[in-house]
N, C-alpha and C positions, 0 to 999 in steps of 0.2 A: 504494500499499500504506499509505503514511504517513497518507494522508488518511483511509482506513478506519480505521486505529488511533485517530486523532484524533476521528472521528465516534463510534466505539465509547466512547472515553474520555468525550466529552461526553455521551453518552446515559447512560452509568452515573452520572456526576455527577448529571444532571438526575433520574434515578430516585431516587438517594439523598436529593436535596433534597426531592422529592415525599414520600419515605417519612418523612423527618424532620418535615415539616409535618404530615403525616398523624398521626404519633405524638404530636406536641405538641397537636394538636386533640382526639385522643382522651383523652390525659391530662388535658386542661383540662376536658373534659366529665365524666370520672370524679371529678376533685377537685371540681368545681362540685356534682356530685350528692351527693358524700360530705359536703361542708360544709354543704349545705342539707337533707340527710336529717334528718327530724325523729322522734324515738322516739316509737311509738304506743302507747297505753294508755288507761286511764280517766281522763278530764280532768274529771270532775264532782266538785267538793270534797264534795258530799253523799253520795257513794257509799262503800260500805265498803271498796272497794279502790281509792280515789283515788290516782293516781300523780302527784305533783307535778312529776316529771321529763318527764311525757309532754306533747307538744305537738300531737298529732293524735289524734282520738278514733277508737278502733277497735271501739267498741260492746260492750266488755267490762265495762261498769260493773255491780255488783251492789248490790242494796238491801235493807234489812230490811223484812220485811212491815209495812206501814202501813195503818192505817185512818183514815178521814176522816169527818167529818159535815157536813152543811150548816150555813151560818150562820144561814140563815132558810129557812122553808118556808111556803108560802101555798096555799090550795086555788085551783084553776082553775074557770073558768066551765063550766057543763054542756055548752056547746057544743063543748067541746074534749076530750071524754072519751076520745078516741083521738088525742091529740096525738101527732105523730111528729116531723117535721123542725123545726128551730130555728135561726134566725140573728139576729144584731144588725143593725139597720138604722136610721140617723140617730136614735140616741138611744132606739130603742124595739126590741121584739122581734117576730119574725114567725114564726108557727107554721102548722100544717095538720094535718088528720086523715088517717089511713090507711084511711077507709071510703070512701063514695061522695060525700062532701062536697067541693064544688069551691071552697070559700072558703080565702082567706088571712086570718088573724086578727093583730091588732096587739096587743101586750102591753106594759104599764108594766114597766119593768126595776126598780122599787122593790118591787113585790109581785105581778107577774104579772096586774094588773087588766086586763079586756078594754077596749081603747080604741076598736075599731072592726074592720072587715072589708072585703075586697075579694073579688068573685066572678069566677072565670074561666069565664064562661058557655059558651064555646065547647068546653070541655074535658071530659073524663071522668076521674073519679078510680077506676081500678080498684083500685090499691094504691099510693096515694103514700106513700113512706117517708122521703124525705130532701129537704132544702132546702139549697141552696147559692148562691152569687152570685159575680159580679165587679163591676167598676165599671159596667157597662151592663146586665147580664142576671141575673134570677133563673133558677135551675135547680131543676126539681122532678123527683125520680126516681121514676117510676111502674114499678118493678122488684121489688116484693114477689113472692116466688115460693115461699112456704112450703107452700102448700095442696097442691100435687102436684108441684111442681119442674120443670115441663115447659112453662112459658110460652114462647112463640115471638114475643111482641109486647113484649119488654122495650124502654122507651124512657125518655127524660129530655126534658121539656119545657123549652124555652128561652123565657122572657118577658121582652121589653123593658120595663124598669123604668119608663121615661117614659110608657109606655102602660098601666100598671095601672089607672088610674082612667077609662080610656076604656070606652065601651059594648063595643067589641070589642078588647080588648088584643091586641098583636101577639105572636104565639106561634108558634114553629116547633118541629120535633122532631128528636131525635137517637135513632136507633134503634140497638140493638146485640145481639149474642149473644156468648156466651163461647167463646173460641177452643178450649178443651178439653173442652167439654160435648157428647158425642156420643150420649148416651142421653137421649132425650125421653119415654120412656115414663112414665105416671104413677106417683108414688110416694105412699107414706102421707104424712099431714100432718106437718110438722116433722121431716122425715128427709133432705131435700136438702142437698148442699153448694153448690147454685148459687142460694141465696137471698141477697139483698143489702138492707140498709137503711141504708146510709151511703155517702157520696161526698164529695169535696171538689173544687173547681175551681182550678187554677193559672192562671198566666199564659198558658199555652199548651195545657193538656190537662185532662181529667177523670179522677180516680183514684177507682175504686170499691173498697170495702172489704167482702167478702163475709161472710155469717153462716152459717158451716158448721156445720150441725146435728149432723153425724156426727163430724167430726174436732175440732171446737171450736178450730178455727183460722180465720184470716182471710187471704184471697189478695187481693193488690193487682192490679187489672187497670186497663189505661190505654186511652183512646180519645179521639179529637179533641173539641173543644168547639164544632164547627160543625155545623149540620144535616147530616144523611146517614144511611147504613146502614153500620154497622161491625162489624168483629170485635174484641172487647175482648181485649186480650193479657195474659197474666198476667205480671207484674213481679216479685212477691216474696211469701213466704208467712211468716206469723209465728204462733206457737203461743200464743194468748191464754188458753187453757183456759176458754173461754166463748163467748158469742154477741154480736157486735159489733153495735150498734144506732145509733150515731151517731158523727159526727166533726166536728170544728172545726179550722180550719188558718189559721195566720198565715205566709204564704210568706217574708216578709222577715226574719221572727226564726227561721225554720227550726224551726217548732213545730207539731206535729200532736197532738191530743188526741183520743183515741177513747174512747167509753162503751159499756157493755154489761151483761150481767148473766150468772149462772151458771145451770145446770139448775134450781137451786133458788132462782132469782130474787133471787139476792144481787149487788147492782150493783157495778160497778167501774168505773174510768177508767185508761187508759194514757196517761202523759205520754212522747212520743216526741220527742226534741230534739237540736239540734246536729249533724244529719245534713247531708250535702252533696246539692246539687240536690234531686231527690225520692227519695232513698234512705231512706224513712221509718224504717225498722227498722235502719238501718245505724249507729246511734250509741246515745244514751241511751234506755232504755225501762223506765219506772217505773211500777209497777202501785200503784194506790191503791184499796183496797176500802172501799166504802161501807155498812159493817154497820148503821149507824143507820137505813137505808131497806131493811131486809130485806123481801121479798116486794114490791118496788116494780119495775115494768117501765119502767125508765129508757129513754127513746127519743131525746130531743133534747138537743143540748148546743151552747152558743154561748159566744164571748168576743169582746170588742173589743181588749183590752190584754193578754191572756195571762196575766193574774193573777186577775181575777175571772170567774168561770164561771156560766153559768145552764144548769139542766137542767129538764126536764119529764118527767114519767112519765105514762103512760095509766091509765086506770082498769082495776084487776084484781080481779075478784070469783070466788071459787070455793067453792061450797057456802055454808053458813051461818056459817063461822069465818073466812074470809078476805074481806077488803073494803079494798082499797086505792084510794081515789079518786084521780081526776087531780089532779096537784099541780105546783107551780112551786117550785124550790129555787135558793138562791144559795150558791155556794162561794167561798171564798178560798184560793187556792193559791200565795200569796205565799211561804209557807214554803218550798216546794218549787222555785219558778220565779223568784223575784225575783233572786237572784244571777245566773242565766242571761240573764234578759231585760235587765237593766240593766248587765251587765258590759260594759265598753269591749272587752273580747276578742272579743265576738260582733258588733261594729258593722262595717259594711261599708267604712268608711274606714280600717281597720286596713291599713297598708302591709306587704306581705310582700316585695316586691322594691324594695329601698332604692337610689335612684338620687340624690336630693338630698342625703341626709345618709349617712354612713358610720358603721356601729356595729360595733365590734370590740373583743375577740374576741366572738362570740355563735353559740352559747352561751358564757358566761363563769363563771368561778369566783369572781373577787374584784372587778375593776374591769371596767366596759364603757366604752370610749372613744367619743366621739361627735365627729364632725368634718363640717364642711359641706364639700360638694363644689364648689358654685357660689356659695352665698350665706354670708354672715358669719353666725357664731353670737353675735356680740357683742350683748348686751341682748336676747336671746331667752329667754323664760320657758319653764319646762318643769316637769312634775310626773310622779312615778313612782306608779304604781298596781298593786295585785295584781289577780289575774284576777277577783275580785268587785267591782273598781271602788273599793276602799278606797284612799284617798290615803295614801301612805307618806312621799313626799319632794317638797319643792318647791324652786325655785331659779330663778336666771337665769344662763344662759351669759354668760361675760366675755371669753373668749379664743377663738382659733381652733378649738382642740382642748380638750375637757373630758373629765373622768373622773367616772363615776357609781360611787360606792362601794357595792358590794353585798355586802360581807363578811359583814354581820350579818343578811342576808335568808337564808330558807330556800330550798331548792331549788324550783323551779317556773317559771311563767311569769308575766311582768310586762309592763306597758304603759307605754311612755314616751310622754307627750303633749307635743309640741313646738309653741309658739304661733307667731304671725306672725313671719317670712313663710312659715312651712312649713305651720302648722294641719293636722298630721297625727298620727296614732299609729303607733308602732313596737312590734313584739314584741322583748321581750329574754328569753332563757332563762338562769336561774341553775342551773348543774348542777356543783356542786363534787363531787370525788371522795371 
């Protein structure tokens, strides 16, 4: 009987110990989650509702109506009257027509002057609408579908870059259909929501941006970037209040720029940036109207650095009053994107989980203490910057633990850059009550 009591007592103690450990673990997880929770809001200093205390972008940024104009405009050669896709390539530009022309045309970035062309002799151009690339291939979207909305041969040509000058370039095909298109009866011209004139290629997938003639929205569809026959899956929808005709994408900078025009042929662009993964419309979405090019059918857009953009429009003639010839345009978006592109906040070496340095408290109200965990701070140089990359404070750590005075700084996000032996950047949040 005593043995049973001792056994029962031992079992009860064991259960209590297990429960205590479990509670400690749960409390630790909750505490960690609470301390690491970051307030969400508008993190773009250029927005009307910028929230300096927000450290994660929730896509809520609002902007004033903005109109832009090209820095320069030049006529395009008559061989490109229906220019459509556009990419930057080795210091030049590459474009094509959306008629039956099977040539790729090389343009000078200074004025759009025609430098030469290559022919894809084995291909047919039914309705080439967009051009994209990765490090190995060109991708040509033969998926224009506005005439009746019932094409069943939508596809993307994948062209091996190194073979482009051969007599027979190496080309394969990615076929697709839309997962949610069930009606393939013929529609009146320019009425379908299953038209497409733009796509981008990421490190592992292709993303289509449809040109919805009825809803004036764009739907993002995703499909693999390897040859095959696929069902393009819808990923997201964005109300652009217009018709999307082109896209350019800098994956490492998390920057997508779309171009298009309204029913009245008033062109515009959308700057989409600071999103996570390929959630293109999950963060900043700023529209820039191009009123200076009214009645211009903008079709192609390209950039190599995210600040300088090239656009082309195809020839548009209507009656005897409207005649907009094919043209090449250069835009400077530095005013809108320089702070984002060049801010250290958006570099990928920013450390979120600090193991080698301890920064506390963070968020802080007055002082942020910096302490080395494994390496000494002695004679380690540092500088403090704001979210736009502007230098606010520089110095050299001299003791094991240093205090950075943030009392005179406004609430917001700051970047601490620590030099050798750390060579890293750390986020500090100033959040006074």
